[in-house]
N, C-alpha and C positions, 0 to 999 in steps of 0.2 A: 255740533262739531262735525266736520266732514269725515266720511268713512275712512278715507286714506290716512287722515290724522290718527284716528282710533287704531287702525291696523298697524301703524308705525311702532306700536308697543308689542306687536306679535310677530312670531315667525310663522308665516302662512305657508302651509303645505298643500299643494294640489295633488291629490292622489289619482293622477290620470296621466297617461302618455299621449292623450289626444292632442294633435297640433291645433285643432279648432278651439278646444278649451283653453289651451295655453295662450293662443292669440287673443281670445275674448277677455280672459282675466287680465291680461296685460293692458288691453285697451280700456279696461275699467280703471286703470291707474294703480292697480294692486301689485305690490312686489311679493313674489312667492318663490318657493323651491318646489321642484317636482320630485315626488317619491312614488314610484309605481308599486301597485299592490299585485301580489301573485295569488289571487283567490279564484277558486273554481266557481264559475257563475251558474250554479245550479239552484233550483227553486222548486217550490211546491206547484205542480201543474194546475192546482185548483185556484190559485191566486189570480185576481184580475190583473191585466197587464199594468195598470197604474200601481197596483200593490207590488208587483214584481220589480218595477223601477225603484220604488222606495226600499224594498227589501235588499236589493243588490247594492244600492248606495250605502246602506247600513253595513252590509257584509264587507264592503271595501273599507269602510271606516274601522271596522273591528279588527282589521289587519294590524292596526296600531294599538298597542297596549297602553291604556290610560296610565297605568302605574309607571310606565317608562317615559311618559311624556313630561316635558318641562311645563311650568306654569304658564309660560307665554306662547305655547304652541297652539295653532289653530289648524285643524284638518278640514279640508273641503273635498268630499268625495261625491262623485256624480255617476248616475247610470241613466242613459237615454235609450229609449226603445220606440219602435214603430209598431202600431197595432192597427190591423184592418179587420173589421167585423169580429173583434175579440181575439183574433189570432195574432201572435207576435211574429213580426217579420224581422228576422235577426240579420246579422251580417252574412252575406253570401259566401259560400265556400269556394265558388269558382264562377267562371263566366256564364255558364248555362243557368246556374241558380240565380245570379244577378239579373239576367234577362227575364227569367220566370217571375221573380219578385216584382220587377217593374211592370211586367204585363198585368200582374194582379192589381197594382196600385193605379194603373192607367184608367182614367175616366172615373175614378172613385175618390171619396173623402176618406182620409185615414187620420188617426191620432198619433201625435208624438208626445210621449210622456218622459219627463226627466224627474228622477228622484234625486234630491240633493241632501246630503248629511253634513252638518256642521258639528265639529267635536273639539272640545278642549279637555283638559285633565278633569275639570269639575262637572261638565255638562255636555249634553248632546241633543241635537234637534234635527229632525228630518222634515222636509216639505216637498210638495209635488207641484210641477208645472205642466200644464196641458195645452197643447196647440192642435187645432184642426188644420189639415193641409188638403187642398183640393187640386188634384191633377186633371188636366184636360185629357182627352183620349190621345194616347201616344201611338205613333206609327211604329211598327216593329223595326223598320229601318233606323228610326231615331233612337230607339232603345239600344239596338246593336251598336250604333255609332258611339253613343255615350259610354256604354260599358267597355268597348274596345279602347276608346281614347282616354277615359278617366279612371278606369279600373277601381270601382268603388267597393272594394272587398273589405275595407276596414270601417264601413259605414252601415249602421242599422238601416234596414229598408233598401239597401243597395243604391242610395243616392245621397249627394250633397246638395242641399238647397242653394248653396252659394256657388255652385258650378253651373255649367251650361244647361243641364236638365232643369235646374230651378228657374233660370231665366226664360226658357221657352216652354216649359211644361206645367209650372205651377200657376194655376189661375188665380187662386187667392189663399190667404192664410188668416185664420181667426186665432188670435193669441200672439205669443212672442215668436218673432222670426228667429231670434238668436237661440231660443229653445230648440228649434229644428236643427240648428247648427251644432247643438250639444251643450249649451249652457244658458239657462234662463237669466240673463244678466240683471234685468230690472227686479225680478223677484229675489235674486241673490243679494242685491244691494239692500233691499228692504229688510230681508230676513237677517242679514248680518248686523244691521243697525239695531234690530230688536234683540238679537242674540248676545251681543257684546256689552 
């Protein structure tokens, strides 16, 4: 049976305000509602970045109380982060931090990790998607142009792979391209089929 048929029995809730996730989930043919979570994204500094992504997706899911959920509700919560040499490159606070982050990523390979938590009233499952992204050496002029024009302040790592910087700066990707956008669509499809 097709996933969309199975999901027609559920009220799917995407626990994210990300326009990229909203777009990708829609493109998968899934009907859903958006309910944003107001959780503080703090975590144990000793966790590996991949563990942080999973921990934060679980924390977002825990915003919903299982006891208050109806039997046919399905929560999808996601946390995506960028990691360079074990350091988490978060969302930049301002223009200068965005430039600084992209200067770090320039000429290097970094990881993008997404932790995804699926939750119903009866059960919960979290999985990880990992992608390697290789940037060519970026000129400072290019970085400054991108930050000024695209203002990537809501994006982990200070860039959107689907924007200008991705077209001209990313040499190659190993793993899911859509994971870098914020939702590992193929893995999500596979995990949902197993979960439901």
